[in-house]
All heavy atoms as TSV, in Angstrom:
chain	resi	resn	atom	element	x	y	z
A	1	MET	N	N	51.628	187.769	91.167
A	1	MET	CA	C	51.942	187.309	89.832
A	1	MET	C	C	50.766	187.679	88.924
A	1	MET	O	O	49.623	187.355	89.217
A	1	MET	CB	C	52.156	185.794	89.880
A	1	MET	CG	C	52.457	185.196	88.537
A	1	MET	SD	S	52.738	183.410	88.546
A	1	MET	CE	C	54.302	183.301	89.332
A	2	ASN	N	N	51.071	188.329	87.840
A	2	ASN	CA	C	49.990	188.705	86.936
A	2	ASN	C	C	49.649	187.538	85.996
A	2	ASN	O	O	50.360	186.541	85.937
A	2	ASN	CB	C	50.329	189.983	86.170
A	2	ASN	CG	C	51.528	189.826	85.258
A	2	ASN	OD1	O	51.912	188.717	84.926
A	2	ASN	ND2	N	52.105	190.925	84.854
A	3	GLY	N	N	48.573	187.677	85.258
A	3	GLY	CA	C	48.074	186.603	84.413
A	3	GLY	C	C	49.019	186.202	83.305
A	3	GLY	O	O	49.165	185.016	82.992
A	4	HIS	N	N	49.687	187.188	82.718
A	4	HIS	CA	C	50.600	186.899	81.614
A	4	HIS	C	C	51.791	186.070	82.091
A	4	HIS	O	O	52.158	185.075	81.452
A	4	HIS	CB	C	51.075	188.215	80.988
A	4	HIS	CG	C	51.981	188.029	79.819
A	4	HIS	ND1	N	51.544	187.520	78.619
A	4	HIS	CD2	C	53.299	188.279	79.672
A	4	HIS	CE1	C	52.565	187.461	77.785
A	4	HIS	NE2	N	53.643	187.922	78.413
A	5	THR	N	N	52.372	186.446	83.201
A	5	THR	CA	C	53.519	185.715	83.748
A	5	THR	C	C	53.111	184.305	84.164
A	5	THR	O	O	53.850	183.339	83.917
A	5	THR	CB	C	54.102	186.458	84.965
A	5	THR	OG1	O	54.392	187.799	84.585
A	5	THR	CG2	C	55.349	185.786	85.475
A	6	LEU	N	N	51.948	184.181	84.767
A	6	LEU	CA	C	51.459	182.865	85.169
A	6	LEU	C	C	51.269	181.966	83.958
A	6	LEU	O	O	51.668	180.803	83.964
A	6	LEU	CB	C	50.141	183.003	85.933
A	6	LEU	CG	C	49.491	181.703	86.368
A	6	LEU	CD1	C	50.344	180.990	87.400
A	6	LEU	CD2	C	48.103	181.967	86.909
A	7	ARG	N	N	50.673	182.497	82.899
A	7	ARG	CA	C	50.424	181.687	81.710
A	7	ARG	C	C	51.719	181.245	81.047
A	7	ARG	O	O	51.850	180.095	80.623
A	7	ARG	CB	C	49.558	182.453	80.715
A	7	ARG	CG	C	49.169	181.597	79.532
A	7	ARG	CD	C	47.921	182.117	78.875
A	7	ARG	NE	N	47.516	181.281	77.775
A	7	ARG	CZ	C	46.675	180.272	77.886
A	7	ARG	NH1	N	46.161	179.969	79.041
A	7	ARG	NH2	N	46.332	179.561	76.836
A	8	ILE	N	N	52.708	182.122	80.968
A	8	ILE	CA	C	53.989	181.751	80.367
A	8	ILE	C	C	54.676	180.675	81.205
A	8	ILE	O	O	55.209	179.693	80.668
A	8	ILE	CB	C	54.893	182.992	80.201
A	8	ILE	CG1	C	54.341	183.873	79.083
A	8	ILE	CG2	C	56.331	182.596	79.912
A	8	ILE	CD1	C	55.067	185.192	78.935
A	9	THR	N	N	54.644	180.826	82.518
A	9	THR	CA	C	55.257	179.837	83.404
A	9	THR	C	C	54.567	178.484	83.272
A	9	THR	O	O	55.228	177.451	83.146
A	9	THR	CB	C	55.189	180.320	84.864
A	9	THR	OG1	O	55.803	181.600	84.960
A	9	THR	CG2	C	55.868	179.350	85.790
A	10	LEU	N	N	53.250	178.493	83.286
A	10	LEU	CA	C	52.506	177.246	83.147
A	10	LEU	C	C	52.748	176.595	81.789
A	10	LEU	O	O	52.882	175.375	81.691
A	10	LEU	CB	C	51.010	177.493	83.339
A	10	LEU	CG	C	50.549	177.807	84.752
A	10	LEU	CD1	C	49.075	178.191	84.745
A	10	LEU	CD2	C	50.797	176.639	85.678
A	11	ARG	N	N	52.806	177.410	80.749
A	11	ARG	CA	C	53.003	176.873	79.405
A	11	ARG	C	C	54.349	176.169	79.296
A	11	ARG	O	O	54.443	175.054	78.777
A	11	ARG	CB	C	52.905	177.986	78.366
A	11	ARG	CG	C	53.043	177.461	76.942
A	11	ARG	CD	C	53.003	178.571	75.920
A	11	ARG	NE	N	51.762	179.303	76.014
A	11	ARG	CZ	C	51.653	180.611	75.772
A	11	ARG	NH1	N	52.705	181.318	75.453
A	11	ARG	NH2	N	50.495	181.204	75.853
A	12	TRP	N	N	55.411	176.800	79.806
A	12	TRP	CA	C	56.731	176.190	79.702
A	12	TRP	C	C	56.847	174.953	80.579
A	12	TRP	O	O	57.467	173.957	80.184
A	12	TRP	CB	C	57.831	177.199	79.993
A	12	TRP	CG	C	58.115	177.999	78.765
A	12	TRP	CD1	C	57.791	179.296	78.541
A	12	TRP	CD2	C	58.734	177.532	77.565
A	12	TRP	NE1	N	58.172	179.661	77.270
A	12	TRP	CE2	C	58.751	178.593	76.660
A	12	TRP	CE3	C	59.268	176.310	77.177
A	12	TRP	CZ2	C	59.297	178.478	75.383
A	12	TRP	CZ3	C	59.805	176.188	75.900
A	12	TRP	CH2	C	59.813	177.270	75.025
A	13	LEU	N	N	56.258	174.974	81.743
A	13	LEU	CA	C	56.265	173.791	82.603
A	13	LEU	C	C	55.518	172.646	81.916
A	13	LEU	O	O	55.970	171.494	81.923
A	13	LEU	CB	C	55.636	174.117	83.953
A	13	LEU	CG	C	55.630	173.010	84.991
A	13	LEU	CD1	C	57.043	172.582	85.334
A	13	LEU	CD2	C	54.900	173.483	86.231
A	14	HIS	N	N	54.402	172.961	81.287
A	14	HIS	CA	C	53.603	171.980	80.563
A	14	HIS	C	C	54.404	171.393	79.395
A	14	HIS	O	O	54.412	170.171	79.193
A	14	HIS	CB	C	52.330	172.673	80.051
A	14	HIS	CG	C	51.281	171.756	79.544
A	14	HIS	ND1	N	50.424	171.080	80.365
A	14	HIS	CD2	C	50.932	171.432	78.280
A	14	HIS	CE1	C	49.580	170.365	79.624
A	14	HIS	NE2	N	49.881	170.567	78.359
A	15	ILE	N	N	55.099	172.235	78.649
A	15	ILE	CA	C	55.882	171.773	77.501
A	15	ILE	C	C	57.040	170.891	77.950
A	15	ILE	O	O	57.285	169.827	77.370
A	15	ILE	CB	C	56.377	172.974	76.675
A	15	ILE	CG1	C	55.205	173.623	75.933
A	15	ILE	CG2	C	57.457	172.552	75.680
A	15	ILE	CD1	C	55.537	174.944	75.286
A	16	VAL	N	N	57.767	171.305	78.966
A	16	VAL	CA	C	58.916	170.530	79.442
A	16	VAL	C	C	58.466	169.168	79.957
A	16	VAL	O	O	59.069	168.133	79.637
A	16	VAL	CB	C	59.691	171.308	80.530
A	16	VAL	CG1	C	60.686	170.428	81.243
A	16	VAL	CG2	C	60.391	172.512	79.918
A	17	CYS	N	N	57.390	169.145	80.712
A	17	CYS	CA	C	56.882	167.872	81.230
A	17	CYS	C	C	56.359	166.986	80.099
A	17	CYS	O	O	56.509	165.762	80.147
A	17	CYS	CB	C	55.810	168.107	82.279
A	17	CYS	SG	S	56.471	168.756	83.811
A	18	ALA	N	N	55.763	167.581	79.081
A	18	ALA	CA	C	55.283	166.799	77.937
A	18	ALA	C	C	56.454	166.192	77.167
A	18	ALA	O	O	56.352	165.053	76.681
A	18	ALA	CB	C	54.444	167.675	77.017
A	19	VAL	N	N	57.556	166.903	77.065
A	19	VAL	CA	C	58.745	166.346	76.416
A	19	VAL	C	C	59.278	165.159	77.213
A	19	VAL	O	O	59.676	164.133	76.644
A	19	VAL	CB	C	59.822	167.443	76.236
A	19	VAL	CG1	C	61.159	166.853	75.846
A	19	VAL	CG2	C	59.376	168.460	75.203
A	20	ILE	N	N	59.267	165.273	78.536
A	20	ILE	CA	C	59.705	164.153	79.377
A	20	ILE	C	C	58.772	162.956	79.194
A	20	ILE	O	O	59.225	161.805	79.129
A	20	ILE	CB	C	59.783	164.585	80.854
A	20	ILE	CG1	C	60.883	165.629	81.026
A	20	ILE	CG2	C	60.036	163.387	81.758
A	20	ILE	CD1	C	60.905	166.299	82.377
A	21	MET	N	N	57.473	163.223	79.086
A	21	MET	CA	C	56.526	162.134	78.835
A	21	MET	C	C	56.785	161.483	77.478
A	21	MET	O	O	56.711	160.263	77.332
A	21	MET	CB	C	55.091	162.643	78.885
A	21	MET	CG	C	54.563	162.835	80.265
A	21	MET	SD	S	52.891	163.506	80.320
A	21	MET	CE	C	51.980	162.445	79.247
A	22	GLY	N	N	57.088	162.296	76.484
A	22	GLY	CA	C	57.419	161.751	75.164
A	22	GLY	C	C	58.662	160.895	75.209
A	22	GLY	O	O	58.731	159.840	74.562
A	23	ALA	N	N	59.660	161.331	75.974
A	23	ALA	CA	C	60.870	160.525	76.136
A	23	ALA	C	C	60.549	159.207	76.813
A	23	ALA	O	O	61.139	158.171	76.493
A	23	ALA	CB	C	61.912	161.300	76.939
A	24	ALA	N	N	59.615	159.236	77.749
A	24	ALA	CA	C	59.239	158.001	78.442
A	24	ALA	C	C	58.558	157.022	77.493
A	24	ALA	O	O	58.703	155.810	77.642
A	24	ALA	CB	C	58.313	158.325	79.607
A	25	LEU	N	N	57.820	157.537	76.536
A	25	LEU	CA	C	57.087	156.652	75.630
A	25	LEU	C	C	57.905	156.172	74.444
A	25	LEU	O	O	57.729	155.049	73.977
A	25	LEU	CB	C	55.830	157.356	75.122
A	25	LEU	CG	C	54.783	157.669	76.177
A	25	LEU	CD1	C	53.655	158.494	75.566
A	25	LEU	CD2	C	54.245	156.404	76.792
A	26	TYR	N	N	58.792	157.022	73.918
A	26	TYR	CA	C	59.443	156.719	72.656
A	26	TYR	C	C	60.947	156.504	72.761
A	26	TYR	O	O	61.608	156.444	71.735
A	26	TYR	CB	C	59.171	157.845	71.654
A	26	TYR	CG	C	57.709	157.961	71.325
A	26	TYR	CD1	C	56.974	159.060	71.724
A	26	TYR	CD2	C	57.053	156.959	70.632
A	26	TYR	CE1	C	55.626	159.164	71.436
A	26	TYR	CE2	C	55.713	157.055	70.332
A	26	TYR	CZ	C	55.000	158.158	70.733
A	26	TYR	OH	O	53.675	158.261	70.447
A	27	SER	N	N	61.498	156.359	73.933
A	27	SER	CA	C	62.932	156.148	74.060
A	27	SER	C	C	63.193	154.856	74.829
A	27	SER	O	O	62.283	154.284	75.425
A	27	SER	CB	C	63.579	157.326	74.785
A	27	SER	OG	O	63.292	157.282	76.156
A	28	PRO	N	N	64.435	154.439	74.845
A	28	PRO	CA	C	64.768	153.238	75.625
A	28	PRO	C	C	64.595	153.438	77.132
A	28	PRO	O	O	64.650	152.470	77.889
A	28	PRO	CB	C	66.240	152.984	75.289
A	28	PRO	CG	C	66.505	153.721	74.037
A	28	PRO	CD	C	65.548	154.860	74.002
A	29	LEU	N	N	64.362	154.658	77.577
A	29	LEU	CA	C	64.152	154.909	78.996
A	29	LEU	C	C	62.872	154.258	79.524
A	29	LEU	O	O	62.697	154.128	80.725
A	29	LEU	CB	C	64.105	156.413	79.264
A	29	LEU	CG	C	65.420	157.161	79.105
A	29	LEU	CD1	C	65.182	158.658	79.211
A	29	LEU	CD2	C	66.419	156.707	80.141
A	30	LYS	N	N	61.979	153.854	78.614
A	30	LYS	CA	C	60.731	153.238	79.076
A	30	LYS	C	C	60.971	151.888	79.748
A	30	LYS	O	O	60.109	151.382	80.443
A	30	LYS	CB	C	59.729	153.097	77.938
A	30	LYS	CG	C	60.121	152.134	76.849
A	30	LYS	CD	C	59.068	152.127	75.773
A	30	LYS	CE	C	59.571	151.345	74.572
A	30	LYS	NZ	N	58.675	151.461	73.464
A	31	ASN	N	N	62.146	151.336	79.574
A	31	ASN	CA	C	62.485	150.077	80.235
A	31	ASN	C	C	62.973	150.291	81.662
A	31	ASN	O	O	63.103	149.333	82.410
A	31	ASN	CB	C	63.545	149.330	79.429
A	31	ASN	CG	C	63.020	148.935	78.065
A	31	ASN	OD1	O	61.834	148.688	77.906
A	31	ASN	ND2	N	63.887	148.906	77.080
A	32	SER	N	N	63.239	151.528	82.050
A	32	SER	CA	C	63.696	151.841	83.395
A	32	SER	C	C	62.490	152.016	84.317
A	32	SER	O	O	61.655	152.897	84.113
A	32	SER	CB	C	64.525	153.129	83.376
A	32	SER	OG	O	64.787	153.572	84.677
A	33	ASP	N	N	62.416	151.180	85.334
A	33	ASP	CA	C	61.278	151.236	86.258
A	33	ASP	C	C	61.244	152.543	87.038
A	33	ASP	O	O	60.181	153.110	87.272
A	33	ASP	CB	C	61.317	150.057	87.230
A	33	ASP	CG	C	61.031	148.740	86.534
A	33	ASP	OD1	O	60.362	148.759	85.483
A	33	ASP	OD2	O	61.485	147.695	87.053
A	34	GLY	N	N	62.401	153.031	87.456
A	34	GLY	CA	C	62.460	154.279	88.219
A	34	GLY	C	C	61.992	155.470	87.398
A	34	GLY	O	O	61.241	156.320	87.886
A	35	PHE	N	N	62.424	155.541	86.149
A	35	PHE	CA	C	62.028	156.651	85.283
A	35	PHE	C	C	60.536	156.601	84.990
A	35	PHE	O	O	59.851	157.628	85.019
A	35	PHE	CB	C	62.839	156.624	83.984
A	35	PHE	CG	C	62.541	157.770	83.066
A	35	PHE	CD1	C	62.927	159.057	83.399
A	35	PHE	CD2	C	61.868	157.559	81.882
A	35	PHE	CE1	C	62.656	160.116	82.559
A	35	PHE	CE2	C	61.590	158.615	81.036
A	35	PHE	CZ	C	61.983	159.893	81.374
A	36	MET	N	N	60.018	155.414	84.740
A	36	MET	CA	C	58.582	155.295	84.456
A	36	MET	C	C	57.742	155.628	85.683
A	36	MET	O	O	56.681	156.229	85.560
A	36	MET	CB	C	58.258	153.894	83.933
A	36	MET	CG	C	58.748	153.653	82.517
A	36	MET	SD	S	58.171	154.872	81.314
A	36	MET	CE	C	56.456	154.484	81.226
A	37	ALA	N	N	58.229	155.263	86.866
A	37	ALA	CA	C	57.502	155.614	88.090
A	37	ALA	C	C	57.494	157.127	88.273
A	37	ALA	O	O	56.467	157.708	88.653
A	37	ALA	CB	C	58.147	154.935	89.297
A	38	LEU	N	N	58.623	157.772	88.005
A	38	LEU	CA	C	58.702	159.231	88.087
A	38	LEU	C	C	57.709	159.873	87.130
A	38	LEU	O	O	56.981	160.800	87.492
A	38	LEU	CB	C	60.121	159.709	87.773
A	38	LEU	CG	C	60.315	161.210	87.680
A	38	LEU	CD1	C	60.379	161.807	89.079
A	38	LEU	CD2	C	61.558	161.535	86.899
A	39	VAL	N	N	57.657	159.374	85.918
A	39	VAL	CA	C	56.746	159.934	84.917
A	39	VAL	C	C	55.295	159.716	85.326
A	39	VAL	O	O	54.483	160.642	85.276
A	39	VAL	CB	C	57.038	159.325	83.522
A	39	VAL	CG1	C	55.947	159.684	82.530
A	39	VAL	CG2	C	58.386	159.794	83.013
A	40	LEU	N	N	54.974	158.505	85.749
A	40	LEU	CA	C	53.573	158.193	86.065
A	40	LEU	C	C	53.061	158.918	87.299
A	40	LEU	O	O	51.909	159.343	87.335
A	40	LEU	CB	C	53.405	156.684	86.251
A	40	LEU	CG	C	53.480	155.856	84.978
A	40	LEU	CD1	C	53.425	154.368	85.320
A	40	LEU	CD2	C	52.382	156.214	84.013
A	41	TYR	N	N	53.895	159.050	88.319
A	41	TYR	CA	C	53.417	159.604	89.581
A	41	TYR	C	C	53.747	161.068	89.793
A	41	TYR	O	O	53.218	161.684	90.716
A	41	TYR	CB	C	53.956	158.770	90.747
A	41	TYR	CG	C	53.452	157.357	90.706
A	41	TYR	CD1	C	54.326	156.295	90.526
A	41	TYR	CD2	C	52.098	157.082	90.809
A	41	TYR	CE1	C	53.862	154.997	90.478
A	41	TYR	CE2	C	51.625	155.788	90.754
A	41	TYR	CZ	C	52.506	154.747	90.587
A	41	TYR	OH	O	52.039	153.466	90.529
A	42	LEU	N	N	54.602	161.653	88.972
A	42	LEU	CA	C	54.947	163.060	89.144
A	42	LEU	C	C	54.662	163.888	87.887
A	42	LEU	O	O	53.981	164.906	87.956
A	42	LEU	CB	C	56.426	163.197	89.535
A	42	LEU	CG	C	56.902	164.610	89.830
A	42	LEU	CD1	C	56.246	165.120	91.113
A	42	LEU	CD2	C	58.397	164.652	89.944
A	43	ILE	N	N	55.150	163.432	86.745
A	43	ILE	CA	C	55.066	164.225	85.521
A	43	ILE	C	C	53.643	164.278	84.971
A	43	ILE	O	O	53.157	165.349	84.587
A	43	ILE	CB	C	56.054	163.689	84.461
A	43	ILE	CG1	C	57.483	163.706	85.000
A	43	ILE	CG2	C	55.954	164.473	83.171
A	43	ILE	CD1	C	58.017	165.071	85.355
A	44	VAL	N	N	52.951	163.151	84.932
A	44	VAL	CA	C	51.583	163.137	84.394
A	44	VAL	C	C	50.648	164.035	85.206
A	44	VAL	O	O	49.905	164.840	84.623
A	44	VAL	CB	C	51.048	161.691	84.281
A	44	VAL	CG1	C	49.576	161.679	83.934
A	44	VAL	CG2	C	51.835	160.920	83.239
A	45	PRO	N	N	50.676	163.987	86.550
A	45	PRO	CA	C	49.828	164.924	87.294
A	45	PRO	C	C	50.200	166.389	87.072
A	45	PRO	O	O	49.310	167.246	87.017
A	45	PRO	CB	C	50.041	164.522	88.753
A	45	PRO	CG	C	50.450	163.109	88.698
A	45	PRO	CD	C	51.246	162.974	87.449
A	46	ILE	N	N	51.486	166.684	86.915
A	46	ILE	CA	C	51.899	168.069	86.644
A	46	ILE	C	C	51.339	168.534	85.310
A	46	ILE	O	O	50.832	169.656	85.198
A	46	ILE	CB	C	53.433	168.206	86.692
A	46	ILE	CG1	C	53.940	168.069	88.121
A	46	ILE	CG2	C	53.886	169.539	86.099
A	46	ILE	CD1	C	55.453	168.045	88.248
A	47	VAL	N	N	51.403	167.676	84.294
A	47	VAL	CA	C	50.855	168.038	82.980
A	47	VAL	C	C	49.345	168.261	83.083
A	47	VAL	O	O	48.813	169.218	82.509
A	47	VAL	CB	C	51.196	166.958	81.929
A	47	VAL	CG1	C	50.431	167.174	80.637
A	47	VAL	CG2	C	52.685	166.943	81.647
A	48	ALA	N	N	48.669	167.415	83.829
A	48	ALA	CA	C	47.220	167.568	83.985
A	48	ALA	C	C	46.875	168.867	84.708
A	48	ALA	O	O	45.993	169.621	84.270
A	48	ALA	CB	C	46.650	166.373	84.738
A	49	VAL	N	N	47.569	169.153	85.799
A	49	VAL	CA	C	47.268	170.356	86.577
A	49	VAL	C	C	47.599	171.622	85.793
A	49	VAL	O	O	46.816	172.583	85.793
A	49	VAL	CB	C	48.009	170.327	87.930
A	49	VAL	CG1	C	47.950	171.663	88.633
A	49	VAL	CG2	C	47.421	169.243	88.807
A	50	THR	N	N	48.740	171.646	85.101
A	50	THR	CA	C	49.082	172.846	84.327
A	50	THR	C	C	48.121	173.036	83.162
A	50	THR	O	O	47.765	174.165	82.833
A	50	THR	CB	C	50.529	172.798	83.818
A	50	THR	OG1	O	50.733	171.620	83.040
A	50	THR	CG2	C	51.519	172.855	84.958
A	51	GLY	N	N	47.673	171.946	82.550
A	51	GLY	CA	C	46.702	172.061	81.463
A	51	GLY	C	C	45.377	172.625	81.940
A	51	GLY	O	O	44.796	173.514	81.314
A	52	ILE	N	N	44.910	172.131	83.066
A	52	ILE	CA	C	43.653	172.634	83.630
A	52	ILE	C	C	43.805	174.085	84.078
A	52	ILE	O	O	42.909	174.901	83.885
A	52	ILE	CB	C	43.175	171.730	84.783
A	52	ILE	CG1	C	42.749	170.380	84.218
A	52	ILE	CG2	C	42.036	172.374	85.557
A	52	ILE	CD1	C	42.500	169.321	85.269
A	53	ALA	N	N	44.960	174.411	84.670
A	53	ALA	CA	C	45.188	175.786	85.122
A	53	ALA	C	C	45.231	176.759	83.954
A	53	ALA	O	O	44.737	177.885	84.059
A	53	ALA	CB	C	46.482	175.871	85.932
A	54	MET	N	N	45.815	176.347	82.827
A	54	MET	CA	C	45.810	177.223	81.652
A	54	MET	C	C	44.409	177.334	81.068
A	54	MET	O	O	44.006	178.392	80.587
A	54	MET	CB	C	46.791	176.712	80.591
A	54	MET	CG	C	48.226	176.964	80.939
A	54	MET	SD	S	49.358	176.574	79.603
A	54	MET	CE	C	49.204	174.800	79.495
A	55	TRP	N	N	43.666	176.259	81.109
A	55	TRP	CA	C	42.314	176.249	80.568
A	55	TRP	C	C	41.387	177.137	81.404
A	55	TRP	O	O	40.572	177.880	80.867
A	55	TRP	CB	C	41.820	174.809	80.542
A	55	TRP	CG	C	40.404	174.609	80.112
A	55	TRP	CD1	C	39.748	175.220	79.089
A	55	TRP	CD2	C	39.475	173.704	80.704
A	55	TRP	NE1	N	38.460	174.752	79.005
A	55	TRP	CE2	C	38.274	173.819	79.983
A	55	TRP	CE3	C	39.555	172.810	81.753
A	55	TRP	CZ2	C	37.157	173.064	80.297
A	55	TRP	CZ3	C	38.434	172.056	82.051
A	55	TRP	CH2	C	37.257	172.189	81.326
A	56	LYS	N	N	41.522	177.064	82.712
A	56	LYS	CA	C	40.677	177.827	83.625
A	56	LYS	C	C	41.453	178.967	84.278
A	56	LYS	O	O	41.328	179.204	85.476
A	56	LYS	CB	C	40.124	176.902	84.715
A	56	LYS	CG	C	39.183	175.860	84.209
A	56	LYS	CD	C	37.911	176.518	83.765
A	56	LYS	CE	C	36.854	175.510	83.450
A	56	LYS	NZ	N	35.607	176.145	83.080
A	57	GLN	N	N	42.251	179.680	83.507
A	57	GLN	CA	C	43.118	180.704	84.066
A	57	GLN	C	C	42.346	181.812	84.764
A	57	GLN	O	O	42.787	182.325	85.786
A	57	GLN	CB	C	44.018	181.304	82.993
A	57	GLN	CG	C	45.014	182.282	83.562
A	57	GLN	CD	C	45.902	182.874	82.513
A	57	GLN	OE1	O	45.755	182.609	81.335
A	57	GLN	NE2	N	46.834	183.698	82.933
A	58	GLY	N	N	41.202	182.165	84.278
A	58	GLY	CA	C	40.411	183.215	84.916
A	58	GLY	C	C	40.030	182.857	86.339
A	58	GLY	O	O	40.175	183.657	87.267
A	59	LYS	N	N	39.545	181.643	86.518
A	59	LYS	CA	C	39.166	181.205	87.867
A	59	LYS	C	C	40.382	181.047	88.765
A	59	LYS	O	O	40.325	181.328	89.957
A	59	LYS	CB	C	38.388	179.908	87.799
A	59	LYS	CG	C	37.037	180.099	87.173
A	59	LYS	CD	C	36.183	178.890	87.345
A	59	LYS	CE	C	34.885	179.153	86.626
A	59	LYS	NZ	N	33.738	178.878	87.407
A	60	VAL	N	N	41.505	180.600	88.198
A	60	VAL	CA	C	42.734	180.459	88.983
A	60	VAL	C	C	43.209	181.829	89.458
A	60	VAL	O	O	43.596	181.997	90.623
A	60	VAL	CB	C	43.839	179.747	88.162
A	60	VAL	CG1	C	45.185	179.817	88.855
A	60	VAL	CG2	C	43.464	178.292	87.906
A	61	MET	N	N	43.157	182.826	88.585
A	61	MET	CA	C	43.597	184.178	88.963
A	61	MET	C	C	42.681	184.754	90.042
A	61	MET	O	O	43.154	185.399	90.982
A	61	MET	CB	C	43.646	185.096	87.749
A	61	MET	CG	C	44.754	184.752	86.766
A	61	MET	SD	S	46.392	184.716	87.483
A	61	MET	CE	C	46.590	186.397	87.972
A	62	LYS	N	N	41.375	184.525	89.934
A	62	LYS	CA	C	40.461	184.995	90.974
A	62	LYS	C	C	40.775	184.340	92.306
A	62	LYS	O	O	40.770	184.985	93.350
A	62	LYS	CB	C	39.007	184.714	90.578
A	62	LYS	CG	C	38.477	185.627	89.519
A	62	LYS	CD	C	37.045	185.268	89.185
A	62	LYS	CE	C	36.560	186.071	88.008
A	62	LYS	NZ	N	35.201	185.692	87.605
A	63	TRP	N	N	41.059	183.030	92.281
A	63	TRP	CA	C	41.381	182.315	93.506
A	63	TRP	C	C	42.684	182.830	94.110
A	63	TRP	O	O	42.769	183.045	95.318
A	63	TRP	CB	C	41.481	180.822	93.219
A	63	TRP	CG	C	41.791	180.009	94.429
A	63	TRP	CD1	C	40.922	179.671	95.420
A	63	TRP	CD2	C	43.049	179.456	94.779
A	63	TRP	NE1	N	41.578	178.918	96.367
A	63	TRP	CE2	C	42.891	178.780	95.993
A	63	TRP	CE3	C	44.304	179.457	94.177
A	63	TRP	CZ2	C	43.933	178.110	96.619
A	63	TRP	CZ3	C	45.337	178.787	94.800
A	63	TRP	CH2	C	45.144	178.143	96.003
A	64	LEU	N	N	43.711	183.052	93.270
A	64	LEU	CA	C	44.986	183.574	93.770
A	64	LEU	C	C	44.821	184.977	94.349
A	64	LEU	O	O	45.389	185.295	95.400
A	64	LEU	CB	C	46.044	183.583	92.667
A	64	LEU	CG	C	46.618	182.227	92.271
A	64	LEU	CD1	C	47.538	182.381	91.069
A	64	LEU	CD2	C	47.340	181.574	93.424
A	65	ASN	N	N	44.060	185.812	93.680
A	65	ASN	CA	C	43.838	187.168	94.186
A	65	ASN	C	C	43.061	187.144	95.497
A	65	ASN	O	O	43.341	187.926	96.403
A	65	ASN	CB	C	43.106	188.016	93.150
A	65	ASN	CG	C	43.990	188.353	91.974
A	65	ASN	OD1	O	45.212	188.384	92.091
A	65	ASN	ND2	N	43.371	188.595	90.832
A	66	ARG	N	N	42.103	186.253	95.620
A	66	ARG	CA	C	41.336	186.138	96.853
A	66	ARG	C	C	42.235	185.656	97.989
A	66	ARG	O	O	42.138	186.135	99.108
A	66	ARG	CB	C	40.169	185.191	96.653
A	66	ARG	CG	C	39.240	185.117	97.813
A	66	ARG	CD	C	38.036	184.266	97.523
A	66	ARG	NE	N	38.357	183.208	96.571
A	66	ARG	CZ	C	37.478	182.598	95.816
A	66	ARG	NH1	N	36.214	182.931	95.874
A	66	ARG	NH2	N	37.829	181.657	94.977
A	67	GLN	N	N	43.130	184.711	97.696
A	67	GLN	CA	C	44.068	184.221	98.714
A	67	GLN	C	C	45.010	185.339	99.167
A	67	GLN	O	O	45.297	185.483	100.350
A	67	GLN	CB	C	44.886	183.044	98.180
A	67	GLN	CG	C	44.079	181.811	97.897
A	67	GLN	CD	C	43.480	181.220	99.152
A	67	GLN	OE1	O	44.063	181.268	100.214
A	67	GLN	NE2	N	42.299	180.651	99.031
A	68	ASN	N	N	45.504	186.133	98.221
A	68	ASN	CA	C	46.409	187.228	98.554
A	68	ASN	C	C	45.706	188.292	99.379
A	68	ASN	O	O	46.255	188.832	100.326
A	68	ASN	CB	C	47.005	187.859	97.286
A	68	ASN	CG	C	48.035	186.960	96.644
A	68	ASN	OD1	O	48.599	186.090	97.282
A	68	ASN	ND2	N	48.264	187.164	95.370
A	69	SER	N	N	44.471	188.619	99.026
A	69	SER	CA	C	43.763	189.665	99.762
A	69	SER	C	C	43.405	189.219	101.178
A	69	SER	O	O	43.470	189.987	102.116
A	69	SER	CB	C	42.513	190.091	99.015
A	69	SER	OG	O	41.590	189.043	98.927
A	70	SER	N	N	43.051	187.946	101.343
A	70	SER	CA	C	42.747	187.446	102.687
A	70	SER	C	C	44.009	187.363	103.542
A	70	SER	O	O	43.973	187.606	104.743
A	70	SER	CB	C	42.051	186.103	102.633
A	70	SER	OG	O	42.911	185.115	102.132
A	71	ALA	N	N	45.143	187.064	102.950
A	71	ALA	CA	C	46.407	187.009	103.693
A	71	ALA	C	C	46.832	188.415	104.115
A	71	ALA	O	O	47.371	188.600	105.203
A	71	ALA	CB	C	47.493	186.365	102.842
A	72	GLN	N	N	46.566	189.402	103.268
A	72	GLN	CA	C	46.944	190.778	103.612
A	72	GLN	C	C	46.042	191.321	104.702
A	72	GLN	O	O	46.460	192.116	105.510
A	72	GLN	CB	C	46.868	191.660	102.373
A	72	GLN	CG	C	47.995	191.390	101.390
A	72	GLN	CD	C	47.838	192.202	100.124
A	72	GLN	OE1	O	46.839	192.885	99.928
A	72	GLN	NE2	N	48.828	192.120	99.254
A	73	ARG	N	N	44.791	190.897	104.740
A	73	ARG	CA	C	43.870	191.375	105.777
A	73	ARG	C	C	44.238	190.825	107.142
A	73	ARG	O	O	44.027	191.490	108.147
A	73	ARG	CB	C	42.435	190.971	105.429
A	73	ARG	CG	C	41.779	191.939	104.484
A	73	ARG	CD	C	40.327	191.582	104.335
A	73	ARG	NE	N	40.196	191.081	102.961
A	73	ARG	CZ	C	39.346	190.167	102.567
A	73	ARG	NH1	N	38.533	189.598	103.403
A	73	ARG	NH2	N	39.305	189.804	101.321
A	74	THR	N	N	44.791	189.635	107.203
A	74	THR	CA	C	45.114	189.040	108.497
A	74	THR	C	C	46.408	189.598	109.085
A	74	THR	O	O	46.606	189.519	110.283
A	74	THR	CB	C	45.242	187.505	108.377
A	74	THR	OG1	O	46.253	187.186	107.430
A	74	THR	CG2	C	43.906	186.889	107.988
A	75	THR	N	N	47.266	190.168	108.250
A	75	THR	CA	C	48.525	190.724	108.778
A	75	THR	C	C	48.435	192.185	109.036
A	75	THR	O	O	47.591	192.897	108.747
A	75	THR	CB	C	49.690	190.475	107.801
A	75	THR	OG1	O	49.379	191.018	106.540
A	75	THR	CG2	C	49.981	189.000	107.718
C-alpha cells in the first residue's frame, strides 16, 4: 500500500468514526448503553489510532515497509 492510498483510507475511517462519535454526543442515542459502550471502547480508540497514524505517516510507512521486506526475506 502506498502512502497516498493509506492516507486516504485513514482519513475516511477517521471521518466516519468521528461522525459516529458526534452522533453519540448530540443525538438521543446517547441514552443507549450498548451504543455508548461501542463508541467508548471501539470508536474512540480507532479515532485516536487513525489520527496518530496520519500525524506520523512517515514512520508508519517505514514500519510497514520494514515488515514487508522482512516477510519477503523469510519466504
